[in-house]
All heavy atoms as an XYZ file, in Angstrom:
867
protein
N       7.672      1.792      4.391
C       7.143      1.085      3.242
C       8.044      1.292      2.022
O       8.251      0.382      1.258
C       5.725      1.590      3.003
C       4.995      0.827      1.953
S       4.695     -0.845      2.542
C       3.793     -1.494      1.206
N       8.567      2.529      1.886
C       9.449      2.798      0.755
C      10.728      1.981      0.861
O      11.247      1.516     -0.137
C       9.781      4.285      0.682
C       8.622      5.144      0.264
C       9.015      6.598      0.185
C       7.832      7.455     -0.189
N       8.194      8.870     -0.267
N      11.235      1.817      2.096
C      12.457      1.029      2.299
C      12.230     -0.414      1.882
O      13.099     -1.035      1.265
C      12.899      1.115      3.768
C      14.172      0.359      4.051
C      15.376      0.940      3.329
O      15.414      2.119      3.015
N      16.351      0.104      3.050
N      11.062     -0.951      2.206
C      10.746     -2.333      1.834
C      10.686     -2.461      0.319
O      11.199     -3.415     -0.252
C       9.429     -2.781      2.484
C       9.599     -2.872      4.004
C       8.964     -4.110      1.924
C       8.322     -3.113      4.754
N      10.074     -1.478     -0.339
C       9.965     -1.523     -1.797
C      11.346     -1.452     -2.450
O      11.633     -2.183     -3.399
C       9.080     -0.384     -2.294
N      12.214     -0.585     -1.913
C      13.564     -0.470     -2.473
C      14.339     -1.771     -2.277
O      15.014     -2.254     -3.185
C      14.320      0.676     -1.806
C      13.842      2.044     -2.194
C      14.632      3.104     -1.463
C      14.102      4.492     -1.747
N      14.828      5.514     -0.993
N      14.224     -2.338     -1.078
C      14.938     -3.578     -0.784
C      14.419     -4.713     -1.649
O      15.188     -5.524     -2.154
C      14.792     -3.931      0.702
O      15.190     -2.803      1.475
C      15.657     -5.112      1.074
N      13.107     -4.762     -1.830
C      12.522     -5.802     -2.674
C      13.005     -5.660     -4.120
O      13.305     -6.648     -4.791
C      11.004     -5.752     -2.610
N      13.098     -4.417     -4.593
C      13.572     -4.189     -5.958
C      15.015     -4.655     -6.118
O      15.371     -5.281     -7.114
C      13.448     -2.713     -6.317
N      15.847     -4.369     -5.120
C      17.246     -4.812     -5.174
C      17.310     -6.331     -5.153
O      18.081     -6.949     -5.889
C      18.055     -4.209     -4.000
C      19.415     -4.855     -3.897
C      18.196     -2.712     -4.190
N      16.464     -6.953     -4.311
C      16.468     -8.416     -4.222
C      16.047     -9.038     -5.545
O      16.658    -10.001     -6.018
C      15.542     -8.880     -3.106
N      15.005     -8.496     -6.161
C      14.535     -9.035     -7.445
C      15.599     -8.853     -8.514
O      15.853     -9.760     -9.308
C      13.209     -8.350     -7.849
C      12.842     -8.664     -9.278
C      12.102     -8.764     -6.910
N      16.234     -7.690     -8.520
C      17.292     -7.444     -9.495
C      18.453     -8.409     -9.311
O      18.964     -8.977    -10.274
C      17.789     -5.999     -9.376
C      18.946     -5.614    -10.292
C      18.510     -5.669    -11.744
C      19.466     -4.239     -9.936
N      18.846     -8.630     -8.052
C      19.964     -9.537     -7.780
C      19.623    -10.959     -8.197
O      20.437    -11.647     -8.820
C      20.330     -9.493     -6.301
N      18.426    -11.406     -7.883
C      18.021    -12.766     -8.245
C      17.944    -12.908     -9.761
O      18.383    -13.907    -10.327
C      16.680    -13.128     -7.580
C      16.115    -14.404     -8.154
C      16.863    -13.246     -6.081
N      17.394    -11.887    -10.424
C      17.284    -11.947    -11.876
C      18.658    -12.010    -12.540
O      18.880    -12.769    -13.482
C      16.504    -10.741    -12.388
N      19.570    -11.221    -12.021
C      20.914    -11.220    -12.596
C      21.673    -12.502    -12.294
O      22.422    -12.993    -13.133
C      21.700    -10.017    -12.092
S      21.073     -8.449    -12.733
N      21.483    -13.032    -11.088
C      22.178    -14.267    -10.739
C      21.675    -15.457    -11.539
O      22.404    -16.400    -11.786
C      22.048    -14.551     -9.236
C      22.864    -13.632     -8.331
C      22.534    -13.914     -6.870
C      24.341    -13.806     -8.578
N      20.407    -15.411    -11.926
C      19.862    -16.528    -12.677
C      20.072    -16.353    -14.184
O      19.669    -17.193    -14.971
C      18.374    -16.686    -12.375
O      17.676    -15.534    -12.822
N      20.703    -15.288    -14.559
C      20.936    -14.998    -15.960
C      21.932    -15.986    -16.571
O      22.916    -16.355    -15.946
C      21.474    -13.580    -16.105
O      21.869    -13.333    -17.423
N      21.687    -16.415    -17.789
C      22.635    -17.324    -18.431
C      23.981    -16.657    -18.718
O      24.963    -17.328    -18.963
C      21.939    -17.725    -19.730
C      20.889    -16.711    -19.949
C      20.519    -16.162    -18.602
N      24.029    -15.315    -18.609
C      25.304    -14.638    -18.832
C      26.313    -14.959    -17.745
O      27.514    -14.856    -17.956
C      25.083    -13.124    -18.880
C      24.246    -12.612    -20.039
C      24.009    -11.125    -19.882
C      24.909    -12.921    -21.363
N      25.830    -15.367    -16.576
C      26.722    -15.663    -15.472
C      26.989    -17.156    -15.327
O      27.483    -17.600    -14.300
C      26.132    -15.124    -14.167
C      25.980    -13.611    -14.103
C      25.318    -13.206    -12.807
C      27.320    -12.944    -14.244
N      26.652    -17.908    -16.348
C      26.880    -19.352    -16.281
C      28.374    -19.610    -16.140
O      29.209    -18.958    -16.761
C      26.344    -20.019    -17.539
N      28.676    -20.570    -15.279
C      30.087    -20.879    -15.058
C      30.625    -21.681    -16.234
O      29.921    -22.410    -16.896
C      30.261    -21.659    -13.766
C      29.938    -20.834    -12.548
C      30.205    -21.586    -11.270
O      30.987    -22.545    -11.293
O      29.628    -21.196    -10.256
N      31.870    -21.572    -16.446
C      32.508    -22.293    -17.544
C      33.443    -21.353    -18.273
O      33.386    -20.133    -18.122
N      34.277    -21.906    -19.072
C      35.242    -21.101    -19.796
C      34.666    -20.747    -21.156
O      34.730    -21.533    -22.095
C      36.553    -21.886    -19.940
C      37.651    -21.023    -20.514
O      37.539    -19.786    -20.405
O      38.615    -21.588    -21.055
N      34.079    -19.583    -21.236
C      33.511    -19.103    -22.483
C      34.392    -17.956    -22.949
O      34.247    -16.837    -22.497
C      32.057    -18.619    -22.296
C      31.471    -18.155    -23.608
C      31.215    -19.700    -21.667
N      35.317    -18.266    -23.784
C      36.215    -17.231    -24.285
C      36.008    -17.076    -25.775
O      35.779    -18.056    -26.493
C      37.688    -17.586    -24.007
O      37.984    -18.838    -24.632
C      37.955    -17.682    -22.524
N      36.046    -15.841    -26.197
C      35.924    -15.563    -27.612
C      37.253    -14.996    -28.079
O      37.864    -14.193    -27.376
C      34.812    -14.552    -27.866
C      33.450    -15.090    -27.478
C      32.361    -14.049    -27.720
O      32.635    -12.932    -28.129
N      31.139    -14.446    -27.485
N      37.685    -15.432    -29.225
C      38.961    -14.920    -29.712
C      38.877    -13.416    -29.950
O      37.873    -12.903    -30.407
C      39.189    -15.672    -31.017
C      37.870    -16.213    -31.404
C      37.064    -16.338    -30.159
N      39.929    -12.746    -29.566
C      39.973    -11.302    -29.750
C      41.338    -10.915    -30.295
O      42.353    -11.494    -29.929
C      39.719    -10.597    -28.412
O      39.900     -9.213    -28.573
N      41.326     -9.934    -31.153
C      42.587     -9.442    -31.711
C      43.296     -8.534    -30.716
O      44.500     -8.347    -30.800
C      42.327     -8.669    -33.010
C      41.790     -9.575    -34.104
O      42.024    -10.795    -34.016
O      41.140     -9.060    -35.025
N      42.547     -8.007    -29.765
C      43.095     -7.064    -28.812
C      43.148     -7.707    -27.423
O      42.124     -7.884    -26.780
C      42.220     -5.805    -28.787
C      42.826     -4.697    -27.978
O      43.773     -4.911    -27.228
N      42.266     -3.504    -28.126
N      44.339     -8.074    -26.925
C      44.424     -8.725    -25.613
C      43.972     -7.811    -24.465
O      43.459     -8.281    -23.465
C      45.897     -9.095    -25.477
C      46.626     -8.329    -26.507
C      45.646     -7.951    -27.561
N      44.158     -6.493    -24.618
C      43.708     -5.574    -23.575
C      42.186     -5.592    -23.460
O      41.633     -5.492    -22.362
C      44.195     -4.156    -23.864
C      45.694     -3.991    -23.731
C      46.150     -2.585    -24.091
O      45.285     -1.729    -24.386
O      47.364     -2.353    -24.072
N      41.505     -5.716    -24.578
C      40.050     -5.754    -24.583
C      39.537     -7.016    -23.884
O      38.610     -6.948    -23.068
C      39.516     -5.693    -26.015
C      38.001     -5.701    -26.179
C      37.393     -4.471    -25.521
C      37.623     -5.757    -27.642
N      40.151     -8.148    -24.164
C      39.706     -9.379    -23.520
C      40.017     -9.358    -22.026
O      39.221     -9.830    -21.219
C      40.344    -10.599    -24.190
O      41.746    -10.568    -24.051
N      41.162     -8.770    -21.636
C      41.487     -8.659    -20.212
C      40.479     -7.735    -19.510
O      40.020     -8.017    -18.405
C      42.901     -8.124    -20.032
C      43.328     -8.000    -18.577
C      44.722     -7.409    -18.427
O      45.443     -7.281    -19.433
O      45.062     -7.084    -17.284
N      40.131     -6.640    -20.155
C      39.148     -5.714    -19.593
C      37.789     -6.369    -19.436
O      37.092     -6.167    -18.434
N      37.394     -7.177    -20.423
C      36.118     -7.879    -20.343
C      36.122     -8.878    -19.187
O      35.130     -9.018    -18.467
C      35.822     -8.582    -21.662
N      37.244     -9.550    -18.977
C      37.348    -10.491    -17.863
C      37.260     -9.765    -16.522
O      36.600    -10.229    -15.586
C      38.667    -11.271    -17.945
C      38.706    -12.290    -19.066
C      40.074    -12.961    -19.192
O      40.824    -12.957    -18.191
O      40.371    -13.465    -20.274
N      37.916     -8.601    -16.423
C      37.856     -7.811    -15.194
C      36.435     -7.306    -14.928
O      35.968     -7.317    -13.778
C      38.840     -6.647    -15.256
C      40.323     -7.004    -15.176
C      41.187     -5.772    -15.425
C      40.636     -7.624    -13.825
N      35.761     -6.845    -15.975
C      34.372     -6.408    -15.819
C      33.477     -7.561    -15.370
O      32.616     -7.390    -14.499
C      33.837     -5.829    -17.132
C      34.293     -4.419    -17.477
C      33.815     -4.041    -18.873
C      33.751     -3.437    -16.457
N      33.679     -8.734    -15.950
C      32.894     -9.906    -15.575
C      33.117    -10.251    -14.112
O      32.163    -10.488    -13.356
C      33.260    -11.094    -16.475
C      32.399    -12.304    -16.206
O      31.303    -12.190    -15.677
N      32.892    -13.467    -16.578
N      34.366    -10.253    -13.682
C      34.680    -10.572    -12.276
C      34.111     -9.505    -11.336
O      33.562     -9.820    -10.285
C      36.200    -10.696    -12.095
C      36.613    -11.055    -10.702
C      36.133    -12.447    -10.321
N      36.454    -12.667     -8.919
C      35.691    -13.314     -8.074
N      34.563    -13.850     -8.478
N      36.040    -13.457     -6.823
N      34.214     -8.239    -11.719
C      33.660     -7.157    -10.905
C      32.154     -7.267    -10.776
O      31.584     -7.062     -9.701
N      31.487     -7.615    -11.865
C      30.038     -7.778    -11.844
C      29.647     -8.948    -10.945
O      28.693     -8.857    -10.180
C      29.526     -7.990    -13.270
C      28.035     -7.951    -13.385
C      27.321     -6.803    -13.085
C      27.334     -9.080    -13.781
C      25.948     -6.772    -13.190
C      25.957     -9.063    -13.885
C      25.262     -7.901    -13.591
N      30.402    -10.037    -11.018
C      30.127    -11.183    -10.149
C      30.298    -10.811     -8.678
O      29.478    -11.166     -7.836
C      31.041    -12.360    -10.497
C      30.655    -13.066    -11.770
C      31.622    -14.190    -12.107
O      32.715    -14.266    -11.559
N      31.215    -15.049    -13.028
N      31.356    -10.061     -8.348
C      31.577     -9.627     -6.967
C      30.458     -8.703     -6.493
O      29.999     -8.794     -5.346
C      32.932     -8.924     -6.835
C      34.159     -9.817     -6.946
C      35.431     -8.975     -6.991
C      34.209    -10.786     -5.773
N      30.007     -7.816     -7.377
C      28.912     -6.916     -7.040
C      27.644     -7.701     -6.709
O      26.978     -7.454     -5.697
C      28.649     -5.948     -8.188
C      27.428     -5.037     -8.032
C      27.665     -4.024     -6.926
C      27.109     -4.345     -9.342
N      27.300     -8.668     -7.538
C      26.095     -9.456     -7.312
C      26.212    -10.327     -6.069
O      25.239    -10.493     -5.328
C      25.782    -10.309     -8.542
C      25.310     -9.517     -9.763
C      25.079    -10.451    -10.934
C      24.075     -8.726     -9.455
N      27.386    -10.871     -5.812
C      27.579    -11.656     -4.587
C      27.408    -10.772     -3.356
O      26.797    -11.174     -2.369
C      28.961    -12.317     -4.588
C      29.097    -13.458     -5.569
C      30.536    -13.964     -5.697
O      31.412    -13.509     -4.933
O      30.773    -14.801     -6.580
N      27.929     -9.548     -3.419
C      27.767     -8.611     -2.309
C      26.311     -8.247     -2.094
O      25.833     -8.184     -0.948
N      25.574     -7.998     -3.180
C      24.146     -7.699     -3.059
C      23.388     -8.877     -2.465
O      22.519     -8.705     -1.607
C      23.556     -7.336     -4.424
C      23.870     -5.945     -4.951
C      23.356     -5.794     -6.377
C      23.273     -4.881     -4.056
N      23.714    -10.074     -2.908
C      23.030    -11.263     -2.388
C      23.317    -11.430     -0.902
O      22.417    -11.764     -0.122
C      23.470    -12.499     -3.162
N      24.557    -11.162     -0.477
C      24.900    -11.262      0.941
C      24.177    -10.206      1.768
O      23.826    -10.445      2.918
C      26.412    -11.140      1.141
C      27.153    -12.348      0.622
O      26.592    -13.429      0.485
N      28.424    -12.164      0.303
N      23.945     -9.015      1.182
C      23.229     -7.964      1.891
C      21.744     -8.274      2.000
O      21.110     -7.979      3.005
C      23.393     -6.634      1.157
C      24.340     -5.694      1.831
C      24.381     -4.352      1.127
O      23.362     -3.655      1.130
O      25.447     -4.028      0.589
N      21.177     -8.863      0.979
C      19.735     -9.117      0.934
C      19.363    -10.341      1.770
O      18.256    -10.416      2.305
C      19.270     -9.278     -0.534
C      17.863     -9.782     -0.628
C      19.401     -7.944     -1.252
N      20.271    -11.273      1.930
C      19.965    -12.521      2.628
C      19.440    -12.307      4.051
O      18.423    -12.887      4.414
C      21.186    -13.433      2.642
C      20.899    -14.807      3.212
C      22.113    -15.716      3.141
O      23.196    -15.257      2.726
O      21.970    -16.881      3.519
N      20.078    -11.466      4.899
C      19.521    -11.266      6.243
C      18.127    -10.646      6.215
O      17.272    -10.976      7.036
C      20.513    -10.317      6.914
C      21.761    -10.412      6.129
C      21.364    -10.793      4.746
N      17.887     -9.748      5.250
C      16.556     -9.139      5.144
C      15.526    -10.183      4.741
O      14.384    -10.156      5.213
C      16.583     -7.999      4.133
C      17.309     -6.779      4.640
S      17.267     -5.437      3.468
C      18.789     -5.751      2.576
N      15.915    -11.101      3.879
C      14.994    -12.153      3.463
C      14.628    -13.036      4.645
O      13.469    -13.460      4.776
C      15.609    -12.985      2.337
N      15.587    -13.294      5.533
C      15.290    -14.074      6.733
C      14.299    -13.336      7.620
O      13.360    -13.942      8.151
C      16.575    -14.363      7.515
C      17.520    -15.296      6.768
O      17.045    -16.025      5.872
O      18.726    -15.302      7.088
N      14.479    -12.014      7.770
C      13.541    -11.222      8.571
C      12.155    -11.229      7.937
O      11.140    -11.308      8.623
C      14.035     -9.782      8.712
C      15.226     -9.644      9.627
C      15.642     -8.198      9.734
C      16.884     -8.044     10.569
N      17.330     -6.648     10.641
N      12.102    -11.118      6.612
C      10.805    -11.145      5.926
C      10.114    -12.483      6.137
O       8.912    -12.539      6.343
C      10.976    -10.892      4.436
C      11.358     -9.497      4.079
C      11.271     -8.385      4.861
C      11.888     -9.063      2.836
N      11.725     -7.291      4.176
C      12.106     -7.669      2.934
C      12.205     -9.703      1.650
C      12.613     -6.908      1.891
C      12.713     -8.948      0.616
C      12.913     -7.573      0.734
N      10.879    -13.559      6.082
C      10.296    -14.889      6.276
C       9.736    -15.021      7.691
O       8.640    -15.564      7.881
C      11.342    -15.972      6.018
N      10.472    -14.510      8.681
C       9.979    -14.551     10.057
C       8.715    -13.711     10.200
O       7.746    -14.135     10.828
C      11.051    -14.035     11.020
C      12.237    -14.947     11.162
C      13.364    -14.300     11.960
O      13.127    -13.228     12.563
O      14.462    -14.866     11.977
N       8.717    -12.528      9.619
C       7.551    -11.647      9.682
C       6.350    -12.258      8.987
O       5.214    -12.164      9.473
N       6.588    -12.886      7.843
C       5.495    -13.520      7.104
C       4.910    -14.679      7.917
O       3.690    -14.837      7.990
C       5.989    -14.008      5.755
C       4.900    -14.557      4.912
C       4.648    -15.852      4.630
C       3.882    -13.814      4.227
N       3.554    -15.965      3.837
C       3.063    -14.738      3.570
C       3.595    -12.457      4.121
C       1.960    -14.346      2.806
C       2.498    -12.070      3.360
C       1.704    -13.006      2.719
N       5.769    -15.488      8.530
C       5.296    -16.600      9.359
C       4.477    -16.084     10.538
O       3.437    -16.654     10.888
C       6.475    -17.436      9.843
N       4.923    -14.982     11.147
C       4.185    -14.389     12.265
C       2.823    -13.877     11.801
O       1.810    -14.051     12.491
C       4.991    -13.246     12.867
C       4.334    -12.579     14.043
C       5.160    -11.417     14.572
O       6.399    -11.542     14.610
O       4.552    -10.399     14.933
N       2.792    -13.261     10.622
C       1.527    -12.761     10.079
C       0.559    -13.906      9.795
O      -0.624    -13.824     10.137
C       1.799    -11.974      8.792
C       0.595    -11.322      8.137
C       0.083    -10.183      9.004
C       0.967    -10.809      6.762
N       1.053    -14.978      9.207
C       0.205    -16.134      8.915
C      -0.309    -16.746     10.214
O      -1.482    -17.113     10.327
C       0.996    -17.189      8.098
C       1.351    -16.634      6.734
C       0.208    -18.480      7.965
C       0.181    -16.273      5.856
N       0.557    -16.839     11.203
C       0.143    -17.402     12.487
C      -0.911    -16.516     13.156
O      -1.879    -17.010     13.724
C       1.355    -17.534     13.408
C       1.037    -18.119     14.769
C       2.272    -18.184     15.647
O       3.368    -18.448     15.122
O       2.127    -17.961     16.854
N      -0.735    -15.219     13.035
C      -1.655    -14.293     13.702
C      -3.032    -14.277     13.036
O      -4.054    -14.242     13.716
C      -1.056    -12.898     13.681
C      -1.860    -11.908     14.439
C      -1.123    -10.604     14.533
N      -1.755     -9.794     15.550
C      -1.221     -8.745     16.076
N      -0.032     -8.375     15.705
N      -1.864     -8.047     16.972
N      -3.062    -14.282     11.710
C      -4.332    -14.175     11.000
C      -4.880    -15.522     10.554
O      -6.025    -15.601     10.137
C      -4.195    -13.240      9.788
C      -4.069    -11.803     10.172
C      -2.855    -11.152     10.115
C      -5.170    -11.097     10.606
C      -2.741     -9.830     10.471
C      -5.074     -9.774     10.961
C      -3.852     -9.132     10.895
N      -4.106    -16.564     10.598
C      -4.451    -17.929     10.194
C      -5.215    -17.955      8.873
O      -4.613    -18.045      7.832
C      -5.161    -18.680     11.310
O      -6.391    -18.078     11.634
N      -6.515    -17.863      8.873
C      -7.309    -17.959      7.650
C      -7.680    -16.553      7.180
O      -8.501    -15.871      7.798
C      -8.573    -18.784      7.909
C      -9.402    -18.965      6.657
O      -8.873    -18.734      5.552
O     -10.580    -19.347      6.785
N      -7.089    -16.107      6.085
C      -7.331    -14.752      5.595
C      -8.753    -14.567      5.079
O      -9.224    -13.439      4.959
C      -6.322    -14.397      4.501
C      -4.891    -14.276      4.996
S      -4.660    -13.075      6.301
C      -4.845    -11.562      5.386
N      -9.466    -15.662      4.780
C     -10.851    -15.541      4.327
C     -11.778    -15.112      5.451
O     -12.927    -14.749      5.197
C     -11.333    -16.865      3.728
C     -10.638    -17.163      2.423
O     -10.315    -16.255      1.660
N     -10.386    -18.434      2.172
N     -11.321    -15.133      6.684
C     -12.129    -14.709      7.824
C     -12.141    -13.188      7.962
O     -12.819    -12.658      8.838
C     -11.610    -15.351      9.103
N     -11.424    -12.469      7.101
C     -11.308    -11.017      7.208
C     -11.740    -10.347      5.907
O     -11.576    -10.886      4.816
C      -9.864    -10.611      7.502
C      -9.345    -11.178      8.793
C      -8.694    -12.403      8.823
C      -9.526    -10.511      9.982
C      -8.228    -12.938     10.015
C      -9.069    -11.031     11.181
C      -8.420    -12.248     11.186
O      -7.969    -12.777     12.362
N     -12.299     -9.137      6.055
C     -12.577     -8.294      4.899
C     -11.256     -7.679      4.433
O     -10.286     -7.625      5.186
C     -13.548     -7.166      5.272
C     -14.966     -7.625      5.490
C     -15.511     -7.639      6.768
C     -15.758     -8.032      4.429
C     -16.813     -8.056      6.978
C     -17.060     -8.452      4.633
C     -17.587     -8.462      5.910
O     -18.870     -8.867      6.104
N     -11.215     -7.179      3.201
C      -9.999     -6.476      2.761
C      -9.746     -5.255      3.652
O     -10.683     -4.656      4.178
C     -10.323     -6.045      1.334
C     -11.426     -6.936      0.900
C     -12.189     -7.301      2.126
N      -8.515     -4.861      3.814
C      -8.203     -3.700      4.665
C      -8.864     -2.433      4.140
O      -9.001     -2.232      2.936
C      -6.686     -3.576      4.579
C      -6.215     -4.888      4.079
C      -7.316     -5.483      3.278
N      -9.301     -1.578      5.072
C      -9.888     -0.285      4.735
C      -8.956      0.806      5.257
O      -8.445      0.696      6.357
C     -11.239     -0.105      5.416
C     -12.281     -1.135      5.053
C     -13.533     -0.961      5.903
O     -13.910      0.197      6.184
O     -14.101     -1.979      6.296
N      -8.769      1.840      4.463
C      -7.984      2.983      4.912
C      -8.948      4.119      5.231
O      -9.721      4.540      4.368
C      -6.994      3.434      3.827
O      -6.181      2.326      3.475
C      -6.115      4.560      4.319
N      -8.904      4.594      6.449
C      -9.756      5.692      6.878
C      -9.182      7.020      6.408
O      -7.997      7.106      6.065
C      -9.890      5.676      8.404
C     -10.498      4.399      8.995
C     -10.559      4.515     10.520
C     -11.880      4.144      8.441
N      -9.996      8.087      6.387
C      -9.491      9.394      5.936
C      -8.298      9.906      6.747
O      -7.459     10.636      6.223
C     -10.698     10.326      6.122
C     -11.888      9.430      6.090
C     -11.437      8.115      6.651
N      -8.190      9.502      8.011
C      -7.069      9.963      8.828
C      -5.812      9.107      8.630
O      -4.801      9.324      9.270
C      -7.451      9.996     10.305
C      -7.727      8.624     10.874
O      -7.701      7.628     10.155
N      -8.007      8.574     12.159
N      -5.883      8.084      7.765
C      -4.724      7.258      7.465
C      -4.680      5.939      8.208
O      -3.820      5.113      7.937
N      -5.585      5.745      9.161
C      -5.634      4.470      9.885
C      -6.076      3.352      8.940
O      -6.852      3.577      8.015
C      -6.617      4.545     11.054
C      -6.106      5.405     12.192
O      -4.932      5.811     12.133
O      -6.881      5.672     13.124
N      -5.564      2.173      9.190
C      -5.934      0.998      8.398
C      -6.681      0.040      9.316
O      -6.181     -0.306     10.384
C      -4.693      0.318      7.794
C      -3.987      1.290      6.856
C      -5.089     -0.957      7.053
C      -2.665      0.798      6.349
N      -7.865     -0.382      8.874
C      -8.689     -1.279      9.674
C      -8.844     -2.598      8.925
O      -9.127     -2.615      7.727
C     -10.085     -0.679      9.925
C      -9.960      0.616     10.721
C     -10.979     -1.664     10.640
C     -11.270      1.318     10.932
N      -8.656     -3.703      9.642
C      -8.899     -5.032      9.087
C     -10.019     -5.640      9.931
O      -9.823     -5.949     11.094
C      -7.629     -5.903      9.139
C      -6.504     -5.219      8.364
C      -7.921     -7.290      8.556
C      -5.179     -5.920      8.480
N     -11.195     -5.774      9.337
C     -12.362     -6.263     10.072
C     -12.551     -7.752      9.823
O     -12.326     -8.244      8.726
C     -13.617     -5.522      9.638
C     -13.556     -4.026      9.841
C     -14.866     -3.395      9.358
N     -14.738     -1.966      9.183
C     -15.069     -1.078     10.097
N     -15.543     -1.467     11.246
N     -14.934      0.204      9.847
N     -13.041     -8.444     10.857
C     -13.413     -9.853     10.732
C     -14.773     -9.951     10.059
O     -15.637     -9.128     10.270
C     -13.515    -10.516     12.108
C     -12.209    -10.788     12.752
C     -12.473    -11.526     14.070
N     -11.286    -12.199     14.492
C     -10.932    -13.427     14.111
N     -11.712    -14.110     13.336
N      -9.818    -13.962     14.518
N     -14.949    -10.978      9.257
C     -16.263    -11.214      8.652
C     -17.261    -11.671      9.712
O     -18.396    -11.233      9.713
C     -16.152    -12.253      7.537
C     -15.351    -11.745      6.355
C     -15.340    -12.774      5.229
N     -14.418    -12.358      4.186
C     -14.756    -11.612      3.139
N     -15.985    -11.194      3.015
N     -13.864    -11.275      2.239
N     -16.840    -12.551     10.583
C     -17.674    -13.019     11.688
C     -16.952    -12.618     12.971
O     -15.875    -13.147     13.261
C     -17.891    -14.541     11.639
C     -18.542    -14.921     10.319
C     -18.703    -15.010     12.830
C     -18.619    -16.410     10.074
N     -17.535    -11.698     13.745
C     -16.841    -11.244     14.965
C     -16.624    -12.386     15.948
O     -17.394    -13.345     16.002
C     -17.796    -10.206     15.553
C     -18.729     -9.847     14.446
C     -18.790    -11.019     13.528
N     -15.558    -12.277     16.724
C     -15.285    -13.259     17.757
C     -16.291    -13.108     18.893
O     -16.704    -11.998     19.229
C     -13.878    -13.066     18.333
C     -12.706    -13.443     17.444
C     -11.403    -13.088     18.152
C     -12.725    -14.911     17.108
N     -16.671    -14.221     19.481
C     -17.505    -14.174     20.677
C     -16.658    -13.604     21.811
O     -15.434    -13.764     21.818
C     -17.992    -15.577     21.024
N     -17.280    -12.940     22.788
C     -16.489    -12.347     23.879
C     -15.614    -13.376     24.600
O     -14.538    -13.036     25.081
C     -17.539    -11.779     24.824
C     -18.753    -11.596     23.983
C     -18.689    -12.633     22.907
N     -16.035    -14.642     24.676
C     -15.234    -15.670     25.333
C     -14.015    -16.053     24.502
O     -12.996    -16.480     25.032
C     -16.070    -16.927     25.592
C     -17.229    -16.635     26.539
O     -17.154    -15.619     27.259
O     -18.195    -17.425     26.552
N     -14.107    -15.905     23.166
C     -13.026    -16.306     22.269
C     -12.014    -15.198     22.038
O     -10.964    -15.428     21.431
C     -13.586    -16.738     20.907
C     -14.448    -17.973     21.010
O     -14.300    -18.706     22.016
O     -15.252    -18.213     20.095
N     -12.336    -13.980     22.491
C     -11.453    -12.857     22.233
C     -10.118    -13.068     22.949
O     -10.096    -13.484     24.103
C     -12.103    -11.570     22.712
N      -9.012    -12.793     22.252
C      -7.706    -12.960     22.897
C      -7.521    -11.949     24.031
O      -7.955    -10.806     23.934
C      -6.706    -12.722     21.776
C      -7.446    -11.995     20.738
C      -8.909    -12.338     20.894
N      -6.871    -12.377     25.085
C      -6.615    -11.489     26.212
C      -5.366    -10.671     25.934
O      -4.482    -11.096     25.219
C      -6.420    -12.326     27.482
C      -7.607    -13.182     27.905
C      -7.238    -14.036     29.096
C      -8.817    -12.318     28.206
N      -5.289     -9.521     26.508
C      -4.119     -8.684     26.322
C      -4.508     -7.244     26.098
O      -5.679     -6.874     26.134
N      -3.515     -6.433     25.837
C      -3.749     -5.017     25.623
C      -4.212     -4.761     24.202
O      -3.900     -5.513     23.288
C      -2.465     -4.240     25.889
C      -1.988     -4.337     27.321
C      -0.712     -3.542     27.525
O      -0.356     -2.718     26.658
O      -0.077     -3.756     28.566
N      -4.916     -3.675     24.035
C      -5.364     -3.257     22.734
C      -4.580     -2.013     22.339
O      -4.555     -1.044     23.093
C      -6.880     -2.945     22.720
O      -7.572     -4.111     23.142
C      -7.339     -2.527     21.348
N      -3.959     -2.024     21.192
C      -3.240     -0.851     20.708
C      -4.228      0.119     20.094
O      -5.068     -0.265     19.287
C      -2.208     -1.254     19.654
C      -1.082     -2.068     20.240
O      -0.793     -1.875     21.435
O      -0.496     -2.880     19.497
N      -4.142      1.348     20.496
C      -5.023      2.385     19.936
C      -4.226      3.361     19.120
O      -3.160      3.705     19.343
C      -5.764      3.126     21.054
C      -6.717      2.264     21.876
C      -7.321      3.106     22.979
C      -7.809      1.703     20.998
């Protein structure tokens, strides 16, 4: 869970920075008396762009996995209103109960994880 939170934070940061008007393309140069300062600013800008592109490339495969997982969750639970909110038991187990139990004929076949 902590890994997901860290990855989500990196993804949000990358998206926020990429959508920033500071990274707008175009030639925005300000006159400077010091050519070394302007060259350094250009290098920092390029380095920051490379950093954000690298982060976006790293986050993209995880976003695809999240989308697949989310689609699987939606398919599995279909209508979330058919379930009560999750309960956490004292031993750490999480239970998701149906509001209206399935009839024995409607119950899905297969193994039950305990």
